[in-house]
NUKOLMAR-451410 format. One record per residue (C-alpha): residue number from 1; x, y, z. Coordinates in nm, 4 decimals, always signed. Layout:
REM NUKOLMAR-451410
node n: NUM&X: X&Y: Y&Z: Z
...
//
This chain:
REM NUKOLMAR-451410
node n: 1&X: +0.5357&Y: -0.8692&Z: -1.6902
node n: 2&X: +0.3770&Y: -0.6388&Z: -1.9419
node n: 3&X: +0.0806&Y: -0.4064&Z: -1.8857
node n: 4&X: -0.0758&Y: -0.2370&Z: -2.1844
node n: 5&X: -0.3345&Y: +0.0441&Z: -2.1601
node n: 6&X: -0.4892&Y: +0.0855&Z: -2.5074
node n: 7&X: -0.1541&Y: +0.0747&Z: -2.6845
node n: 8&X: +0.0495&Y: +0.2469&Z: -2.4113
node n: 9&X: +0.2850&Y: +0.0027&Z: -2.2420
node n: 10&X: +0.2909&Y: +0.1095&Z: -1.8780
node n: 11&X: +0.5174&Y: -0.1864&Z: -1.8008
node n: 12&X: +0.7150&Y: -0.3546&Z: -2.0741
node n: 13&X: +0.8801&Y: -0.6865&Z: -1.9876
node n: 14&X: +0.9447&Y: -0.5800&Z: -1.6272
node n: 15&X: +1.1482&Y: -0.8215&Z: -1.4198
node n: 16&X: +1.1406&Y: -0.7431&Z: -1.0465
node n: 17&X: +1.2506&Y: -0.9661&Z: -0.7591
node n: 18&X: +1.2343&Y: -0.8986&Z: -0.3896
node n: 19&X: +1.3644&Y: -1.1365&Z: -0.1249
node n: 20&X: +1.2009&Y: -1.2071&Z: +0.2114
node n: 21&X: +1.2565&Y: -0.9242&Z: +0.4654
node n: 22&X: +1.4203&Y: -0.7134&Z: +0.1951
node n: 23&X: +1.3348&Y: -0.3458&Z: +0.1569
node n: 24&X: +1.3223&Y: -0.2022&Z: -0.1933
node n: 25&X: +1.2426&Y: +0.1467&Z: -0.3143
node n: 26&X: +1.0965&Y: +0.2006&Z: -0.6598
node n: 27&X: +1.1670&Y: +0.5455&Z: -0.7987
node n: 28&X: +1.1218&Y: +0.7046&Z: -1.1374
node n: 29&X: +0.9594&Y: +0.9920&Z: -1.3212
node n: 30&X: +0.5870&Y: +1.0299&Z: -1.3814
node n: 31&X: +0.4689&Y: +0.7623&Z: -1.6211
node n: 32&X: +0.7514&Y: +0.5204&Z: -1.5411
node n: 33&X: +0.5081&Y: +0.2514&Z: -1.4195
node n: 34&X: +0.5572&Y: +0.2667&Z: -1.0413
node n: 35&X: +0.1858&Y: +0.2825&Z: -0.9611
node n: 36&X: +0.1060&Y: +0.0218&Z: -1.2257
node n: 37&X: +0.3555&Y: -0.2155&Z: -1.0628
node n: 38&X: +0.1840&Y: -0.1701&Z: -0.7255
node n: 39&X: -0.1576&Y: -0.2109&Z: -0.8897
node n: 40&X: -0.0504&Y: -0.5432&Z: -1.0428
node n: 41&X: +0.0980&Y: -0.6734&Z: -0.7177
node n: 42&X: -0.2118&Y: -0.5750&Z: -0.5191
node n: 43&X: -0.4504&Y: -0.7231&Z: -0.7771
node n: 44&X: -0.6101&Y: -0.4008&Z: -0.9046
node n: 45&X: -0.4653&Y: -0.4512&Z: -1.2552
node n: 46&X: -0.4033&Y: -0.7769&Z: -1.4414
node n: 47&X: -0.0996&Y: -0.7804&Z: -1.6731
node n: 48&X: -0.1320&Y: -0.8854&Z: -2.0346
node n: 49&X: +0.1636&Y: -1.1197&Z: -1.9833
node n: 50&X: +0.3915&Y: -1.2347&Z: -1.7065
node n: 51&X: +0.3355&Y: -1.3579&Z: -1.3556
node n: 52&X: +0.3477&Y: -1.2411&Z: -0.9949
node n: 53&X: +0.4699&Y: -1.4944&Z: -0.7405
node n: 54&X: +0.4480&Y: -1.4280&Z: -0.3669
node n: 55&X: +0.6552&Y: -1.6365&Z: -0.1269
node n: 56&X: +0.7838&Y: -1.9554&Z: -0.2781
node n: 57&X: +0.4953&Y: -2.0405&Z: -0.5073
node n: 58&X: +0.1748&Y: -1.8388&Z: -0.4536
node n: 59&X: +0.0617&Y: -1.7050&Z: -0.7907
node n: 60&X: -0.1198&Y: -1.3753&Z: -0.7247
node n: 61&X: -0.2688&Y: -1.3276&Z: -1.0727
node n: 62&X: -0.5732&Y: -1.5546&Z: -1.0352
node n: 63&X: -0.6512&Y: -1.4062&Z: -0.6916
node n: 64&X: -0.8943&Y: -1.1218&Z: -0.6258
node n: 65&X: -0.7834&Y: -0.8042&Z: -0.4461
node n: 66&X: -0.9355&Y: -0.9102&Z: -0.1143
node n: 67&X: -0.7644&Y: -1.2495&Z: -0.1322
node n: 68&X: -0.4298&Y: -1.0798&Z: -0.1939
node n: 69&X: -0.4958&Y: -0.8451&Z: +0.0985
node n: 70&X: -0.5546&Y: -1.1474&Z: +0.3228
node n: 71&X: -0.1987&Y: -1.2559&Z: +0.2394
node n: 72&X: -0.0766&Y: -0.9245&Z: +0.3839
node n: 73&X: -0.0287&Y: -0.7389&Z: +0.0554
node n: 74&X: -0.2016&Y: -0.4067&Z: +0.0076
node n: 75&X: -0.1545&Y: -0.0446&Z: -0.0784
node n: 76&X: -0.2669&Y: +0.2928&Z: +0.0455
node n: 77&X: -0.3608&Y: +0.5633&Z: -0.1986
node n: 78&X: -0.2102&Y: +0.9111&Z: -0.1719
node n: 79&X: -0.5479&Y: +1.0734&Z: -0.1275
node n: 80&X: -0.6031&Y: +1.1017&Z: +0.2492
node n: 81&X: -0.9536&Y: +0.9591&Z: +0.2390
node n: 82&X: -0.9575&Y: +0.7036&Z: +0.5181
node n: 83&X: -1.1026&Y: +0.9267&Z: +0.7903
node n: 84&X: -1.2455&Y: +1.2167&Z: +0.5904
node n: 85&X: -1.4876&Y: +1.3322&Z: +0.8616
node n: 86&X: -1.2436&Y: +1.3241&Z: +1.1549
node n: 87&X: -1.0275&Y: +1.6057&Z: +1.2850
node n: 88&X: -0.6510&Y: +1.5564&Z: +1.3038
node n: 89&X: -0.6879&Y: +1.5037&Z: +1.6798
node n: 90&X: -0.9558&Y: +1.2369&Z: +1.6297
node n: 91&X: -0.7414&Y: +1.0580&Z: +1.3690
node n: 92&X: -0.4500&Y: +1.0436&Z: +1.6122
node n: 93&X: -0.6772&Y: +0.9079&Z: +1.8826
node n: 94&X: -0.8211&Y: +0.6459&Z: +1.6458
node n: 95&X: -0.4760&Y: +0.5239&Z: +1.5423
node n: 96&X: -0.3080&Y: +0.5214&Z: +1.8838
node n: 97&X: -0.5657&Y: +0.5858&Z: +2.1565
node n: 98&X: -0.3588&Y: +0.4816&Z: +2.4578
node n: 99&X: -0.0489&Y: +0.6750&Z: +2.3521
node n: 100&X: -0.2490&Y: +0.9908&Z: +2.2842
node n: 101&X: -0.4290&Y: +0.9725&Z: +2.6172
node n: 102&X: -0.1016&Y: +0.9206&Z: +2.8088
node n: 103&X: +0.0503&Y: +1.2216&Z: +2.6354
node n: 104&X: -0.2535&Y: +1.4340&Z: +2.7149
node n: 105&X: -0.2470&Y: +1.3391&Z: +3.0830
node n: 106&X: +0.1255&Y: +1.4164&Z: +3.1074
node n: 107&X: +0.0901&Y: +1.7509&Z: +2.9309
node n: 108&X: -0.2184&Y: +1.8636&Z: +3.1195
node n: 109&X: -0.1505&Y: +2.1100&Z: +3.4036
node n: 110&X: -0.2136&Y: +1.9811&Z: +3.7535
node n: 111&X: -0.5588&Y: +2.0709&Z: +3.8857
node n: 112&X: -0.5832&Y: +2.2856&Z: +4.1932
node n: 113&X: -0.8129&Y: +2.1724&Z: +4.4692
//
């Protein structure tokens, strides 16, 4: 695939394949196209050429971002903006309420009667 931003080729004839249940890590310096690759896969950016196939035959390019997300493909941005108004404690509780409460009960000193 190729992605062009006003003359700057963020991705130039990229060929990337990932098998089912395979883990891949994409590394490279700033400007190498890592974020652009994720943006194309998640539907935020449409390439000028190429294709993105998910599974055996699902073409992701004509799909909208929300349709791609429904297939289980998404990304999280580096900016921690999901729970901006919550404390760290509240975020932990929101993500794993039962585990946090069990830990609190175990760590709490026994009450005297």
